[in-house]
C-alpha positions as CSV (number, residue, x, y, z in Angstrom):
1,M,0.0,0.0,0.0
2,S,1.4,3.3,-0.9
3,E,1.9,5.9,1.7
4,S,-1.0,8.4,2.1
5,P,-0.2,12.0,1.7
6,E,0.4,14.2,4.7
7,V,-2.8,16.2,5.6
8,A,-2.4,19.5,7.7
9,K,-5.3,21.3,9.1
10,L,-4.8,25.1,8.8
11,V,-6.8,27.8,10.8
12,R,-7.4,31.3,9.9
13,K,-9.3,33.5,12.5
14,T,-10.6,37.1,12.6
15,A,-9.1,39.4,14.9
16,S,-11.5,41.2,17.4
17,S,-11.1,44.5,15.4
18,G,-12.4,42.8,12.3
19,K,-9.6,44.5,10.3
20,L,-7.2,41.6,9.9
21,D,-7.1,37.8,10.4
22,Y,-4.5,35.6,12.2
23,V,-3.2,32.1,12.5
24,P,-2.8,30.3,15.8
25,V,0.5,30.7,17.7
26,V,3.3,28.2,17.4
27,V,5.8,28.0,20.3
28,L,9.2,27.9,18.6
29,N,11.3,27.4,21.9
30,E,10.5,27.2,25.7
31,T,12.4,26.9,28.7
32,T,11.6,27.4,32.4
33,R,12.3,31.1,32.1
34,T,12.0,32.1,28.4
35,K,9.7,31.4,25.7
36,L,9.5,32.2,22.0
37,H,6.6,31.9,19.7
38,I,5.5,33.0,16.3
39,L,2.3,34.5,15.4
40,G,1.1,34.9,11.5
41,F,-1.1,38.0,10.4
42,L,-3.1,38.1,7.1
43,I,-3.8,41.7,6.3
44,P,-6.2,42.3,3.4
45,H,-5.6,45.0,0.6
46,S,-7.8,45.9,-2.3
47,D,-5.5,43.8,-4.7
48,R,-4.1,41.1,-2.4
49,T,-3.6,39.7,1.1
50,E,-0.4,40.6,2.8
51,F,1.1,37.9,5.1
52,K,3.7,38.8,7.8
53,V,4.8,37.4,11.2
54,K,5.6,38.6,14.6
55,L,8.4,36.7,16.7
56,E,7.3,37.4,20.5
57,G,9.7,36.8,23.4
58,F,8.4,36.1,26.9
59,T,10.2,35.9,30.1
60,K,9.0,34.8,33.7
61,T,10.3,34.4,37.1
62,K,9.4,31.6,39.8
63,G,5.8,32.0,40.7
64,S,5.0,34.6,38.0
65,S,3.1,34.4,34.6
66,W,4.8,35.1,31.2
67,V,5.6,38.6,30.4
68,E,6.5,40.0,27.1
69,D,10.2,40.7,26.5
70,K,9.9,43.6,24.2
71,E,13.8,43.6,23.5
72,K,13.3,40.0,22.1
73,T,10.2,40.7,20.0
74,I,10.7,41.1,16.4
75,N,8.0,42.2,13.7
76,L,8.8,40.9,10.2
77,T,7.5,42.6,7.2
78,E,6.1,40.3,4.2
79,V,9.3,40.9,2.4
80,S,11.4,39.7,5.5
81,T,9.1,36.8,6.1
82,L,9.5,35.5,2.5
83,K,13.4,35.8,2.9
84,L,13.3,33.8,6.1
85,F,11.1,31.2,4.5
86,K,13.4,31.0,1.5
87,Y,16.6,30.8,3.6
88,L,15.1,28.0,5.6
89,Q,13.9,26.1,2.6
90,S,17.2,26.6,0.7
91,H,19.6,25.6,3.6
92,L,18.0,23.1,5.7
93,P,18.8,20.4,3.2
94,L,22.5,21.2,4.1
95,A,21.7,19.2,7.5
96,N,21.8,15.9,5.5
97,Q,25.3,16.5,4.0
98,G,28.2,15.1,6.1
99,E,30.9,17.8,5.0
100,A,31.3,21.3,4.0
101,G,31.2,22.2,0.3
102,E,29.2,23.6,-2.5
103,F,26.0,22.2,-3.4
104,I,23.2,22.6,-5.9
105,L,19.6,22.1,-4.7
106,I,17.3,21.1,-7.3
107,K,13.6,20.6,-6.2
108,V,11.8,17.5,-7.8
109,S,8.0,17.4,-7.9
110,N,5.8,14.8,-9.7
111,G,8.9,13.7,-11.8
112,S,9.8,17.2,-13.1
113,V,12.5,19.5,-12.0
114,D,11.5,23.1,-10.9
115,L,14.3,25.6,-11.7
116,T,12.3,28.7,-10.7
117,G,14.3,31.4,-9.4
118,H,17.5,30.1,-10.9
119,D,19.5,31.6,-13.9
120,P,19.5,28.9,-16.5
121,H,23.0,30.0,-17.6
122,S,24.6,29.8,-14.2
123,L,23.0,26.6,-13.2
124,V,23.9,25.0,-16.5
125,A,27.5,26.1,-16.0
126,A,27.5,24.6,-12.6
127,L,25.9,21.4,-13.6
128,T,28.3,21.0,-16.4
129,K,31.3,21.5,-13.9
130,V,29.9,18.9,-11.6
131,L,29.1,16.3,-14.4
132,S,32.8,16.7,-15.5
133,H,33.9,14.4,-12.7
134,S,34.6,11.2,-14.3
135,D,33.5,9.0,-11.5
136,L,30.0,10.7,-11.4
137,V,29.6,10.3,-15.2
138,E,30.7,6.8,-15.0
139,H,28.1,6.1,-12.3
140,L,25.3,7.8,-14.1
141,A,26.3,5.7,-17.3
142,S,26.3,2.6,-15.3
143,T,22.9,3.1,-13.7
144,E,21.5,4.2,-17.2
145,L,20.6,7.6,-15.8
146,T,22.2,9.8,-18.3
147,H,19.4,10.0,-20.9
148,E,16.6,10.7,-18.1
149,L,18.7,13.3,-16.3
150,T,19.6,15.2,-19.6
151,A,15.9,15.1,-20.6
152,A,14.9,16.5,-17.3
153,L,17.4,19.2,-17.1
154,R,17.0,20.4,-20.7
155,G,13.2,20.2,-20.6
156,S,13.1,22.0,-17.2
157,I,15.4,24.8,-18.1
158,R,13.8,25.3,-21.5
159,L,10.4,25.5,-19.9
160,N,11.7,28.0,-17.1
161,E,13.3,30.1,-19.7
162,M,10.1,30.3,-21.8
163,R,7.9,31.0,-18.7
164,S,10.1,33.8,-17.8
165,A,10.2,35.1,-21.4
166,V,6.4,35.0,-21.8
167,A,5.9,36.9,-18.3
168,E,8.4,39.5,-19.5
169,L,6.7,40.2,-22.6
170,R,3.3,40.3,-20.7
171,S,4.8,42.7,-18.4
172,R,6.2,45.0,-20.8
173,L,3.1,45.3,-22.9
174,G,1.0,45.7,-19.7
175,G,3.2,48.2,-18.5
176,G,2.9,50.4,-21.7
177,D,6.5,50.0,-22.8
178,T,6.4,51.3,-26.5
179,A,10.2,51.3,-27.4
180,E,11.0,49.2,-30.4
181,H,14.5,48.4,-29.4
182,T,12.7,46.6,-26.3
183,Y,10.8,44.1,-28.4
184,Q,13.8,43.9,-30.9
185,S,15.8,42.7,-28.1
186,W,13.1,40.3,-26.8
187,C,12.4,38.8,-30.1
188,E,16.1,38.2,-30.7
189,K,16.5,36.3,-27.4
190,H,13.3,34.3,-28.0
191,C,12.7,33.4,-31.6
192,W,10.8,30.3,-30.7
193,A,7.7,32.6,-30.0
194,F,7.4,32.8,-33.6
195,G,6.5,28.9,-33.7
196,N,8.6,25.9,-33.2
197,A,9.8,26.1,-36.8
198,Y,12.3,28.7,-35.6
199,V,14.7,28.2,-32.7
200,V,17.7,30.3,-33.6
201,R,18.2,33.6,-35.5
202,D,21.0,34.6,-37.9
203,E,23.6,37.1,-36.8
204,V,23.4,38.3,-40.4
205,R,21.0,41.0,-41.0
206,A,22.2,43.1,-44.0
207,I,20.9,41.8,-47.3
208,T,22.8,44.6,-49.1
209,T,24.6,47.8,-48.3
210,G,22.0,50.1,-46.5
211,D,19.5,47.5,-46.1
212,S,19.2,45.5,-42.7
213,I,16.4,43.4,-41.6
214,D,15.1,43.2,-38.0
215,L,15.2,39.4,-37.8
216,M,16.3,36.7,-40.3
217,L,15.2,33.3,-38.8
218,P,16.3,29.9,-40.3
219,N,13.5,27.3,-40.6
220,V,14.6,24.3,-38.6
221,I,13.3,21.8,-41.3
222,A,14.4,23.2,-44.7
223,G,17.0,25.7,-43.3
224,Y,15.8,28.6,-45.5
225,R,15.4,32.0,-44.2
226,D,12.2,33.9,-43.4
227,I,12.2,37.5,-42.2
228,V,10.5,39.3,-39.1
229,E,9.9,43.1,-39.3
230,L,9.1,44.7,-36.0
231,K,7.3,47.9,-35.5
232,R,6.2,49.6,-32.3
233,P,3.2,48.2,-30.0
234,D,1.5,51.7,-30.1
235,M,0.9,51.9,-33.8
236,D,-2.5,51.2,-35.2
237,V,-3.2,48.3,-37.2
238,L,-6.6,48.5,-38.6
239,L,-8.8,51.3,-39.4
240,Y,-12.5,51.2,-40.1
241,D,-14.1,52.6,-43.2
242,K,-17.5,53.5,-42.2
243,A,-18.8,54.4,-45.8
244,H,-18.0,50.8,-47.1
245,K,-18.3,48.9,-43.7
246,N,-15.0,47.1,-43.7
247,F,-11.6,47.1,-41.8
248,Y,-8.5,48.2,-43.8
249,F,-4.7,48.3,-43.0
250,S,-3.4,51.7,-41.3
251,A,-0.5,53.7,-43.1
252,D,1.9,52.3,-40.7
253,V,1.1,48.7,-41.6
254,S,0.9,49.7,-45.2
255,K,4.3,51.0,-45.1
256,A,5.6,47.9,-43.4
257,V,4.2,45.7,-45.9
258,G,5.9,47.8,-48.6
259,Q,9.1,47.5,-46.8
260,C,8.8,43.7,-46.6
261,H,7.9,43.4,-50.2
262,R,11.2,45.3,-51.2
263,Y,13.1,43.0,-48.5
264,L,11.6,39.8,-50.0
265,D,12.4,40.7,-53.6
266,M,16.0,41.5,-52.6
267,L,16.4,38.3,-50.9
268,H,15.0,36.5,-53.9
269,D,17.6,38.2,-56.2
270,F,20.6,37.9,-53.8
271,A,20.0,34.9,-51.5
272,D,18.4,32.0,-53.3
273,K,21.6,30.2,-53.4
274,G,23.1,32.0,-50.5
275,L,24.2,35.7,-49.6
276,L,27.3,36.8,-51.3
277,D,29.5,36.9,-48.2
278,H,27.4,34.1,-46.3
279,K,26.7,31.3,-48.5
280,E,25.1,29.4,-45.5
281,V,22.0,32.2,-45.5
282,V,19.7,30.8,-48.1
283,A,16.3,32.6,-48.5
284,Y,14.3,30.6,-51.1
285,H,10.8,32.0,-51.5
286,P,11.0,33.6,-48.1
287,R,8.0,34.7,-46.0
288,A,7.6,37.8,-43.9
289,T,6.0,38.5,-40.5
290,I,5.3,42.0,-39.3
291,V,4.7,42.5,-35.7
292,I,2.9,45.7,-35.0
293,G,0.4,47.4,-32.6
294,R,-1.9,45.7,-29.9
295,S,-5.1,43.7,-30.0
296,H,-5.9,42.9,-26.6
297,D,-9.2,45.0,-26.7
298,W,-10.2,43.9,-30.3
299,T,-13.8,42.6,-31.0
300,E,-14.2,39.3,-32.8
301,E,-15.2,41.1,-36.1
302,K,-11.9,43.0,-36.0
303,Q,-10.0,39.8,-35.4
304,R,-11.6,38.0,-38.3
305,A,-10.9,41.0,-40.3
306,L,-7.2,40.9,-39.7
307,H,-7.3,37.0,-40.5
308,G,-9.0,37.7,-43.8
309,L,-6.7,40.5,-44.8
310,N,-3.6,38.1,-44.1
311,R,-5.0,35.3,-46.1
312,R,-5.4,37.6,-49.1
313,M,-1.8,38.6,-48.8
314,H,0.9,36.3,-50.5
315,G,3.9,35.6,-48.3
316,I,3.4,38.3,-45.6
317,T,1.5,37.9,-42.4
318,V,0.5,40.9,-40.0
319,M,0.4,39.9,-36.2
320,T,0.2,42.1,-33.2
321,Y,2.3,41.8,-30.1
322,D,-0.7,40.4,-28.2
323,H,-0.9,37.9,-30.9
324,L,2.9,37.1,-30.2
325,L,2.3,36.8,-26.5
326,S,-0.7,34.4,-27.2
327,Q,1.4,32.3,-29.4
328,G,4.2,32.2,-26.8
329,E,1.8,31.1,-24.3
330,R,0.4,28.4,-26.4
331,L,3.8,27.1,-27.2
332,L,4.6,27.0,-23.5
333,E,1.2,25.0,-23.0
334,M,2.4,22.5,-25.8
335,M,5.7,22.1,-24.1
336,A,4.7,21.8,-20.6
337,P,3.1,18.3,-20.7
338,A,6.1,17.1,-22.5
339,A,8.2,17.6,-19.6
340,D,7.4,14.2,-18.3
341,S,8.1,12.4,-21.7
342,E,11.5,13.8,-22.9
343,V,10.0,17.1,-24.1
344,E,8.7,15.5,-27.4
345,A,6.6,18.6,-28.1
346,T,9.8,20.7,-29.1
347,S,9.7,18.9,-32.4
348,S,6.2,19.8,-33.2
349,V,5.4,22.6,-35.8
350,P,2.1,24.3,-36.0
351,S,0.6,24.7,-39.5
352,D,-0.6,28.0,-40.7
353,D,-4.3,26.9,-40.1
354,D,-3.4,26.5,-36.5
355,I,-2.7,30.4,-36.1
356,P,-5.7,32.5,-35.6
357,W,-4.5,35.5,-37.3
């Protein structure tokens, strides 16, 4: 019989003032003359509930009752409480180690590795150094754990990177950041957001002297290049013609479409067999994606209008930064279930029909 999970009863009570709640006192330490206990408070705000704790010290003499020792009483803010929690959570496992040294703590839950809060590059560097020890590698090989360990580490780091990237893009859009270079940098780091067909980008941007593309992405299947043109998220995408009752592209989008047509023509002329100084960069019948504006408050009619306009263009697709965010979130959802099965979803490539815009 498998061991049943531990169940803990938690109590939350309302203070007599009615302004906050509290949780029952827990005695941390008690002797004949001193006592230290902890009390947790839950303070409601308009947008969240704050949790903070109070460490109360008490003293007593023979024959007397407990009296609060104010010098040994500490009020911890919510930030300090979380820091204390994380400190204990991170360092208590060291008690199980028999000697001093440097350790990596990795939380494993339901078979997957949670790397939240760790810098992926630093963690990989540390793990690489650890796994360079020949005796450890031999042990992993002998127990046939190498493949499983590699899949778990790669999958978790990949997922953590994607979660952080999606959260960053959501935060920047929600915060009203409209600087084009901000999104240029984000897209350069996270090309996968344009679809699993693209996992890296080219360092090459110049097609000819004076003509530079925002992003050139190699398709992982064929290796041919497609391009991405980035505009600001505060630009209009669609306008409505009341007289004819239809949506049409704004001037900013129309300019970007013309710009992409020029780039596509030049790529066809100069890169169908490889760029002059970069023969490895081949653009054979390339496609272009324009990212511009926002669509978080669009009606279904407006979404359908963009879809229809895109379908009637050849080789160019217009999408908003909200569409890019949604696509990133969708790819993350596709990846997450695969963390328990060697991250098979990383090889799936959504078709054009899967993209709603």
